[in-house]
C-alpha positions in Angstrom: 73.6 134.0 103.4 72.4 134.9 99.9 71.9 131.4 98.6 70.0 130.5 101.7 67.5 133.3 101.2 65.9 132.2 98.0 62.2 132.7 98.5 61.2 129.0 99.0 64.0 128.5 101.6 63.1 131.8 103.2 59.6 130.5 103.9 61.0 127.3 105.4 63.1 129.3 107.7 60.2 131.5 108.7 58.1 128.4 109.6 61.2 127.0 111.4 61.4 130.2 113.5 57.7 130.0 114.4 57.8 126.4 115.4 60.7 127.0 117.8 59.1 130.1 119.3 62.5 131.8 118.8 63.5 135.3 117.6 62.8 134.0 114.1 59.4 135.7 114.0 57.9 136.7 110.7 58.8 140.3 110.9 62.4 139.7 111.9 63.2 137.0 109.4 61.2 138.6 106.5 63.7 141.4 106.2 66.4 138.8 105.7 64.6 136.3 103.6 62.0 138.1 101.5 63.5 141.5 101.1 60.6 143.5 102.7 60.0 146.8 100.9 57.3 149.4 100.6 55.9 151.4 97.6 56.2 155.2 97.7 55.0 157.9 95.3 57.5 160.2 93.8 58.5 163.3 95.9 56.1 166.2 95.4 57.4 169.1 93.3 60.0 167.1 91.4 61.0 168.9 88.2 63.2 166.1 86.8 60.3 164.6 84.8 56.7 165.6 84.0 55.7 162.0 84.6 57.6 161.2 87.7 54.6 161.9 90.0 52.6 159.4 88.1 55.0 156.5 88.7 55.0 154.6 92.0 58.6 153.5 92.7 59.7 151.1 95.5 61.9 152.4 98.2 64.1 150.2 100.4 66.6 150.8 103.1 68.7 147.9 101.7 72.1 149.2 100.3 72.7 148.2 96.7 76.2 146.9 97.6 77.8 145.8 100.8 81.6 145.3 100.7 84.6 144.9 103.0 84.1 144.2 106.7 80.4 145.1 106.6 79.8 142.3 104.1 81.6 139.8 106.4 79.7 141.0 109.5 76.4 140.9 107.7 77.0 137.2 106.6 77.8 136.2 110.1 74.9 138.2 111.5 72.5 136.4 109.1 73.8 133.0 110.1 73.3 133.8 113.8 69.9 135.6 113.6 68.4 133.0 111.2 69.6 130.1 113.4 71.5 128.3 110.7 73.5 126.3 113.3 70.2 124.8 114.5 68.7 124.2 111.1 70.0 120.6 110.7 68.6 119.5 114.1 65.3 121.2 113.4 64.8 119.4 110.1 65.8 116.1 111.6 63.0 116.4 114.2 60.2 117.3 111.8 57.9 114.7 110.4 58.8 113.5 107.0 57.9 110.4 104.9 61.3 110.1 103.3 64.9 110.3 104.4 67.7 111.6 102.1 71.3 110.7 102.9 74.5 112.1 101.4 77.4 110.2 103.0 80.4 112.5 103.5 83.6 111.2 102.0 86.1 112.1 104.8 88.6 114.7 103.8 92.2 114.1 104.9 93.1 115.7 108.2 96.5 116.9 107.2 96.3 120.5 106.3 94.2 123.7 105.8 91.0 123.7 103.8 91.3 124.5 100.1 89.0 125.3 97.2 88.6 121.6 96.4 87.1 121.2 99.8 84.8 124.2 99.2 83.5 122.9 95.9 82.8 119.5 97.3 81.1 120.6 100.6 79.0 123.3 98.9 77.8 121.0 96.2 76.7 118.5 98.9 75.0 121.3 100.8 73.1 122.5 97.8 71.8 119.0 97.2 70.9 118.6 100.9 69.0 121.9 101.0 67.1 121.0 97.8 66.0 117.7 99.3 65.0 119.5 102.6 62.8 121.8 100.6 61.2 118.8 99.0 60.1 117.8 102.5 62.7 115.1 103.2 64.7 114.7 106.3 68.3 115.0 105.4 71.0 112.8 107.0 74.4 114.3 106.6 77.2 113.5 109.1 80.6 115.1 108.2 83.7 113.0 108.8 87.5 113.1 108.7 90.1 110.6 107.5 92.6 110.7 110.4 95.1 107.9 110.0 97.9 107.3 107.6 101.4 108.0 106.4 100.9 111.6 105.3 99.7 112.7 108.7 102.5 110.7 110.4 105.2 112.3 108.2 103.9 115.8 108.8 103.5 115.3 112.5 107.0 114.0 112.9 108.7 116.5 110.7 112.4 116.0 111.0 112.2 113.7 114.0 113.6 110.2 113.4 110.9 107.6 114.1 113.6 105.2 115.4 113.9 107.4 118.5 110.1 107.2 119.2 107.8 104.4 120.4 104.7 103.6 118.4 102.6 105.3 121.1 104.7 108.4 121.0 104.3 108.5 117.2 100.6 108.1 117.5 100.3 110.8 120.1 102.0 113.3 117.8 100.0 112.2 114.8 96.7 112.4 116.6 97.5 115.9 117.9 98.4 117.0 114.4 95.2 115.5 112.9 92.9 117.1 115.5 94.4 120.5 114.9 93.8 120.2 111.1 90.3 119.0 111.8 89.5 122.0 113.9 90.6 124.4 111.1 88.8 122.5 108.4 85.6 122.2 110.5 85.5 125.9 111.3 85.9 126.7 107.6 83.2 124.3 106.5 80.8 125.9 109.0 81.7 129.4 107.8 80.8 128.3 104.3 77.3 127.7 105.5 77.3 124.0 105.3 74.2 122.4 107.0 75.3 119.3 108.8 75.3 117.3 112.0 78.3 119.2 113.4 77.8 117.8 116.9 78.2 114.2 115.9 80.9 114.1 113.3 82.7 110.9 112.6 86.5 110.4 112.9 88.3 107.3 111.7 90.6 107.4 114.8 87.8 107.2 117.3 87.3 103.8 119.1 83.7 103.4 118.0 84.6 103.8 114.3 87.7 101.5 114.7 85.5 98.8 116.3 83.1 98.9 113.4 86.0 98.7 110.9 87.3 95.6 112.6 83.9 94.0 112.4 84.0 94.4 108.6 87.6 93.0 108.7 86.4 90.1 110.7 83.5 89.4 108.3 85.7 89.6 105.2 88.3 87.4 106.8 85.8 84.7 107.8 84.5 84.6 104.2 88.1 84.2 102.9 88.3 87.6 101.2 91.2 88.7 103.5 94.4 86.6 103.6 98.1 86.8 104.2 100.7 86.0 101.6 104.3 86.7 100.5 104.1 88.3 97.1 105.3 91.4 95.3 103.7 94.7 96.3 104.4 98.3 95.5 107.0 99.4 98.0 108.1 102.9 99.0 111.7 102.9 100.1 111.2 106.6 101.2 108.3 105.6 103.5 109.5 102.0 104.2 106.1 100.6 103.7 103.9 98.8 101.2 101.5 101.0 99.2 98.2 100.3 97.6 97.6 101.3 94.0 95.4 104.2 95.1 98.4 105.6 97.0 100.5 106.0 93.8 101.1 108.9 91.6 102.4 108.4 88.1 105.1 110.7 87.0 104.9 110.9 83.2 108.4 112.5 83.0 110.3 109.9 84.9 113.6 109.0 83.2 115.0 105.5 83.4 118.1 104.1 81.9 116.8 101.4 79.6 119.1 98.7 78.4 119.2 96.0 75.8 121.1 93.0 77.2 121.8 89.4 76.0 121.2 86.1 77.7 123.4 83.5 75.8 121.3 80.5 74.7 122.9 77.4 76.1 120.3 74.7 75.4 118.4 75.0 72.1 114.7 74.4 72.2 114.0 70.8 71.1 111.2 71.8 68.7 113.4 73.8 66.3 115.3 71.0 64.6 118.0 71.8 62.0 116.2 74.4 60.0 117.5 77.2 62.2 121.1 77.4 63.4 121.1 78.5 67.0 124.8 78.0 67.6 126.2 81.1 69.3 122.8 82.9 69.5 121.9 85.1 72.4 118.4 86.0 73.5 118.0 89.8 73.5 115.9 91.5 76.2 114.9 95.1 77.0 114.2 96.6 80.4 113.8 100.0 81.9 114.8 98.6 85.3 118.4 97.3 85.0 118.6 96.8 88.8 116.2 93.9 88.4 118.6 91.9 86.2 120.3 90.1 89.1 116.9 88.7 90.2 116.1 87.4 86.7 114.5 83.9 86.7 113.3 83.5 83.1 112.9 85.1 79.7 109.3 85.1 78.4 108.0 85.0 74.8 104.7 85.3 73.0 103.7 81.8 71.7 101.9 83.0 68.6 104.5 85.6 67.5 107.2 85.2 64.9 110.8 85.4 66.0 114.0 85.8 64.0 117.6 85.0 64.4 119.6 88.0 63.1 123.2 88.7 62.5 124.7 92.1 63.0 126.5 93.6 60.0 129.0 95.3 62.2 130.0 92.2 64.2 129.6 88.5 64.3 127.0 88.7 67.0 123.8 86.7 66.5 120.6 87.7 68.3 117.2 86.2 68.8 114.3 88.7 68.9 110.7 89.2 67.6 110.5 89.6 63.8 108.4 92.7 63.9 110.9 94.4 66.2 113.9 93.8 63.9 113.6 97.0 61.8 113.2 99.2 64.9 116.2 97.6 66.5 118.3 97.9 63.4 117.7 101.7 63.3 118.4 102.0 67.0 121.8 100.1 66.8 122.7 101.9 63.5 123.6 98.7 61.8 121.9 96.2 59.4 120.5 93.1 60.9 120.5 90.2 58.5 117.9 87.5 59.1 119.4 84.1 59.1 116.4 82.1 60.4 112.8 82.4 61.6 110.6 80.5 64.0 107.4 80.8 65.9 107.3 81.6 69.6 105.9 78.2 70.5 109.0 76.6 69.1 111.1 78.3 71.8 109.6 76.1 74.5 112.3 74.2 76.4 115.1 76.6 75.6 117.6 77.6 78.4 119.8 80.6 78.7 122.8 81.5 80.9 122.3 84.4 83.3 124.8 87.2 82.3 125.6 88.3 85.9 125.1 85.2 88.1 127.7 82.5 87.7 126.4 79.0 87.1 122.8 80.3 86.9 120.6 79.3 84.0 117.1 80.5 83.2 114.3 79.0 81.0 112.4 80.4 78.0 108.7 80.5 79.0 105.4 81.4 77.3 103.5 84.4 78.8 100.4 86.4 78.0 101.8 89.8 79.0 104.5 89.9 76.3 103.8 92.7 73.8 105.4 93.9 70.6 104.9 97.6 71.3 108.4 98.2 72.7 111.5 96.2 73.3 112.4 93.0 71.6 109.4 90.8 72.1 111.3 88.8 74.7 110.7 89.9 78.3 113.3 89.8 81.1 111.4 88.2 84.0 112.2 88.9 87.7 109.4 87.5 89.8 110.3 89.4 92.9 110.0 92.7 91.1 107.0 92.6 88.8 103.3 91.6 89.1 103.2 89.9 85.7 106.6 88.3 86.4 105.2 86.9 89.7 102.2 85.4 87.8 104.7 83.6 85.6 106.6 82.4 88.6 103.4 81.0 90.2 102.6 79.1 87.0 106.0 77.6 86.6 107.2 77.3 90.2 110.1 79.8 89.9 112.0 81.4 92.8 110.7 84.7 94.1 113.8 85.5 96.1 114.2 89.2 96.9 117.6 90.9 96.7 116.4 94.3 97.9 115.6 95.4 101.5 113.0 97.7 103.0 115.2 100.8 102.3 115.5 99.9 98.6 119.1 98.7 98.8 120.6 95.5 97.6 121.2 92.9 100.3 124.1 90.5 100.7 122.2 88.0 98.5 122.9 90.2 95.5 126.7 89.8 96.0 129.4 91.9 97.6 129.7 94.1 94.5 126.1 95.3 94.8 125.4 95.0 98.5 124.1 98.3 100.1 123.7 100.0 96.7 120.4 101.9 96.5 118.4 100.5 93.5 116.7 103.8 92.6 119.2 106.5 93.7 122.8 107.0 94.6 124.3 104.5 96.9 127.9 104.2 98.0 131.0 105.6 96.3 130.5 103.1 93.6 127.8 105.4 92.2 124.3 104.4 91.5 123.2 100.8 91.2 122.2 101.6 87.6 125.7 102.8 86.8 127.3 99.9 88.4 125.0 97.3 86.9 125.4 98.7 83.5 129.2 98.6 83.9 129.0 94.9 85.0 126.9 94.0 81.9 129.3 95.9 79.7 132.3 94.2 81.2 130.8 90.7 80.6 129.8 91.5 77.1 126.1 91.4 77.7 125.2 95.1 77.1 124.1 95.8 73.6 122.6 99.3 74.0 121.8 101.8 76.8 119.5 104.8 76.3 117.4 107.2 78.5 113.7 106.3 78.5 111.1 108.9 79.5 108.0 107.0 80.7 105.2 107.0 83.2 106.5 105.6 86.5 104.8 105.2 90.0 105.8 107.5 92.8 104.8 107.6 96.5 101.8 109.9 96.7 103.2 111.8 99.7 107.0 111.6 99.6 107.0 112.2 95.8 109.8 109.6 95.4 109.8 106.6 93.1 108.5 103.3 94.3 109.7 99.8 93.5 108.0 96.4 93.4 109.4 93.9 96.0 108.0 90.8 97.7 106.8 91.1 101.3 104.6 89.3 103.7 101.4 91.4 103.7 97.7 91.2 104.2 95.5 91.3 101.1 91.9 91.5 99.9 91.3 89.0 97.1 89.6 91.5 94.8 89.6 89.0 91.9 86.9 87.0 93.8 84.9 90.2 94.4 85.1 91.8 90.9 82.0 90.1 89.4 79.9 90.8 92.5 81.1 94.4 92.5 80.3 94.9 88.8 76.8 93.4 89.3 76.2 95.7 92.3 77.4 98.7 90.3 74.8 98.1 87.6 72.1 99.0 90.1 73.8 102.3 90.9 72.9 105.6 89.1 76.2 107.2 88.1 76.6 110.9 87.1 78.2 111.4 84.7 77.6 108.0 83.1 81.2 108.0 81.7 82.5 107.6 85.3 81.0 104.1 85.4 83.3 102.9 82.7 86.3 104.3 84.6 85.3 102.5 87.8 84.7 99.2 85.9 88.1 99.5 84.2 89.9 100.1 87.5 88.1 97.1 89.0 89.3 94.9 86.1 92.9 95.9 86.6 92.9 95.1 90.3 93.6 91.5 91.2 94.4 92.0 94.8 94.5 94.9 97.3 97.3 95.1 99.8 95.8 96.4 103.0 98.7 96.2 105.5 101.1 99.0 106.2 104.4 99.0 108.1 103.7 102.2 110.1 102.3 103.2 113.5 99.5 105.7 112.9 96.6 103.5 111.9 94.2 100.8 113.1 96.3 97.7 114.1 95.6 94.5 112.2 94.3 92.2 115.1 96.8 89.4 114.5 99.2 87.5 116.8 102.2 85.4 115.6 103.6 82.3 117.1 107.2 83.0 118.2 108.6 79.8 116.9 106.6 79.1 113.7 105.5 82.6 112.8 102.0 81.2 112.2 99.3 83.8 112.4 96.6 83.5 115.1 93.5 85.4 113.9 89.9 84.2 114.1 86.4 85.4 115.1 87.3 85.0 118.8 90.5 87.1 118.8 89.0 89.7 116.5 85.7 90.0 118.4 87.7 90.6 121.7 90.0 93.2 120.1 87.0 95.0 118.6 85.3 95.3 122.0 88.6 96.7 123.4 89.0 99.2 120.7 85.4 100.4 121.1 85.9 101.0 124.8 89.5 102.2 124.9 90.5 103.1 121.3 93.2 101.3 119.3 96.1 102.7 121.4 95.3 99.8 123.7 97.0 97.5 121.2 100.3 99.0 122.5 99.2 100.0 126.0 97.8 96.8 127.3 99.8 93.7 128.2 99.5 90.8 125.9 97.5 88.9 128.5 94.7 91.5 128.2 94.7 91.4 124.4 94.8 87.6 124.3 93.1 86.3 127.4 92.9 82.7 128.4 89.3 82.4 127.4 90.1 83.5 123.9 93.1 81.2 123.7 90.9 78.2 124.7 88.2 79.0 122.2 91.0 79.4 119.6 92.6 76.0 120.6 95.9 77.9 120.9 98.8 77.4 123.2 99.8 79.7 126.1 99.9 83.4 125.7 103.7 83.4 126.2 104.0 81.7 122.8 102.7 84.7 120.9 103.7 88.2 120.0 101.3 91.0 118.7 101.6 92.1 115.1 103.1 95.4 114.1 101.2 96.2 110.9 98.3 98.7 110.6 95.4 98.8 108.0 95.5 100.8 104.8 93.7 104.1 105.1 91.6 103.2 102.1 90.3 100.3 104.1 89.9 102.8 107.0 87.7 105.1 105.0 86.2 102.4 102.8 84.4 101.0 105.8 82.7 104.2 106.8 79.3 103.0 105.7 79.5 100.4 108.5 80.4 103.0 111.1 78.1 105.9 110.1 75.1 104.7 108.1 73.3 102.5 110.7 70.3 104.9 110.7 69.9 104.5 107.0 70.3 100.8 106.9 73.9 101.1 105.8 72.9 102.7 102.5 73.4 106.3 101.3 71.3 107.9 98.6 74.4 109.5 97.2 78.2 109.6 97.4 79.4 113.0 96.0 83.2 113.3 95.4 85.9 114.3 93.0 86.9 112.1 90.1 90.1 111.0 92.0 87.8 108.9 94.2 86.9 106.6 91.3 90.0 104.6 92.2 89.8 105.5 95.9 86.8 105.9 98.2 84.2 104.9 95.7 86.0 101.7 95.0 87.1 100.8 98.5 83.5 101.4 99.8 82.1 99.3 97.0 84.4 96.3 97.6 84.0 96.2 101.4 80.2 96.5 101.2 79.9 93.9 98.5 82.1 91.5 100.5 79.9 91.9 103.6 76.4 92.7 102.3 76.5 91.7 98.6 75.4 95.2 97.6 76.8 98.7 97.1 76.6 101.2 100.0 75.2 103.9 97.7 72.2 104.3 95.3 74.0 106.9 93.3 77.5 108.3 92.6 78.0 111.9 91.7 81.5 112.5 90.3 82.7 116.1 90.0 85.8 117.6 88.3 88.8 119.2 89.8 89.2 122.9 90.5 91.7 124.5 88.1 93.0 128.0 87.4 91.2 130.6 85.4 92.8 129.4 82.1 92.4 125.8 82.9 95.9 125.3 84.3 96.6 123.1 87.3 96.9 125.1 90.6 100.4 125.5 91.8 102.1 127.6 94.5 105.1 128.1 92.2 102.8 129.5 89.4 101.0 131.6 92.0 97.5 130.7 91.0 96.4 128.9 94.2 93.1 130.3 95.5 92.9 130.1 99.3 89.2 130.1 100.4 90.1 131.8 103.6 91.6 134.7 101.7 88.8 134.6 99.2 86.2 135.1 101.9 88.0 137.5 104.3 90.4 139.2 102.0 94.2 139.1 102.1 97.1 141.2 103.3 98.2 142.0 99.8 96.7 145.1 98.1 93.8 144.3 95.8 92.9 141.1 97.6 89.3 142.0 98.4 87.0 140.2 100.7 84.4 138.4 98.6 82.5 136.7 101.4 81.1 133.2 101.6 78.1 134.0 99.2 80.5 134.5 96.3 82.2 131.2 97.1 78.8 129.4 97.2 77.6 131.1 94.0 80.8 130.1 92.2 80.2 126.4 93.2 76.5 126.6 92.4 76.9 127.9 88.8 79.9 125.7 87.9 79.7 122.9 85.4 80.5 120.3 88.1 81.2 117.4 85.6 84.1 119.1 84.0 87.1 121.0 85.4 85.9 124.0 87.4 87.7 127.2 86.8 88.4 129.8 89.5 90.2 133.1 89.5 89.7 136.9 89.8 87.5 137.2 86.7 85.3 134.2 87.7 84.9 135.5 91.2 84.1 139.0 90.1 81.5 137.7 87.8 79.9 135.7 90.7 80.0 138.8 92.9 78.3 140.9 90.1 75.6 138.3 89.8 74.9 138.5 93.5 74.8 142.3 93.4 72.0 142.1 90.9 69.8 140.6 93.6 69.8 143.4 96.2 66.4 142.4 97.5 68.0 139.7 99.6 70.3 142.0 101.4 69.4 143.2 104.9 70.3 146.7 106.2 
């Protein structure tokens, strides 16, 4: 292919052909790689110019342009005759003082290859070939991310999982993933990517899964992995917990925000007689009215100023932050007369009555997360449905009772009026939970104002449905205890562009814990057993080591295939000082796919001492694979698994617009190379795709479209010397 035939690489291929004694002799390969030509005098008797006979012009049999099927045939012919398929193995065998390793971030095995794949793979290939020309032995093992909900959902289609066993689900998901891998692998090879194609890694293979469990075991033994019951992002549409990296934020989500009152029943003891709090209600604001039934407190900012105001259009007295008074007056369309002021710290000890739960009272509590940007400066706090709320609950020993089930519907604990209503969508004939809750607040006199609120809200990355926060017993990585080590390790990493370092550090700062358990079937089982009576988890180095060996030999399907006695043999029970095997059941959860792929360094990089020279991925991996790999490696080895990070931009349309099927600007690399069925969809060939990637400004958004591709093709056509006849 054209980019492979630059003169320096051409000489390398010639020497490669000689060393193998193959058909790649100098004469045969020179025509491909150096553009062999001869010099001829002008034809005798030419009358076009008096000086033509004095000019020696080169003549060549190479055509100036090759298009259509001839172009495609030529590219494939070059690949075969120049032995591109064997190039990786050849350079691995040659003597070299230095190794160079690009560790392949595994693409997801859930669809056809796209131009994002093309950009990423070709950029890696260019770097690898450059290092090979420098005399280094390149280590590049392609891989695929094979587990997870997206594959499971696509594999099952309209089939209800309730009718299938975990093994049946896994069989369908595996078949789907392997079909996608075959299509992607063929495309990557057609693009001319030099790699160890005979030894690719797959996250669903037993050897990989065993290495992953060894990392899990090491992190668990060090106390970085633990089980707890706490709020997590929960997808009702997928019925599983999600990690932050599995969320998409919809900037156009519309919530029904409300202002509601909590009547003050016990005045704070520090206020005295200066401020009359008789008949005062605390005013809160929330975009999630469905969480009001789970309220356990109202939080304030200790150093802020608060005011007691009286509405001009009624006798209602409200307590809110002083700096929010003017905004609220405008919103309500009435004057708010200030009748008293106090500091937030003076609110300590105050108690309010819950507007919806009879005989329920909630305290006023200080909190650091209260802001004055929106709302009233007083925050409705439902520990079961908010991360900050849960932190307050932990500090003040509040209840974290959950009123919402796995399907996102109110349970009987919410009361008969709300039971079975979906908290984020339409429920029973009562309408949505939003509608019903707002009616309940209005009926009891607690609703002050309702308004639509357009704001950024988390959605499930695959089902494209909104998620909620609800408490659940899950497995977590304590990232708070790893942050400082991870930051220190990152300082030793060369990051391109440097601005990406700041983004990675910022994401690490925001992450206090990482939920790594999923309530699905297609993944690596968490090797834990539970006591039937107490529910206590049995997990230690003996149980995990045994399961790891089983996975390596049989694959993780054995978690469901083998009897419990084989998974938890007597020898392991004795070492664990546990009771008889009949007292236990195996766990149902599987590991998060970000933990899956984030442990690839342990499964793939043994030859390079578990360290890559470079990770090269798109900017979306700053919060994904870059981070998960860093955290797992730092936890086990106290260092990053990479010496450098290269972060490239996304592929966008010709005018910088996001690619969309509805807009019609999606570029399919298969059609780009081979041409399409529609008129005018010419075959550009793989060289144009590679040229496009090579000349792109990889650190910004990379544009692609007809004009860009035509320009790349024209550039190639200006170098006819590299085209064989």
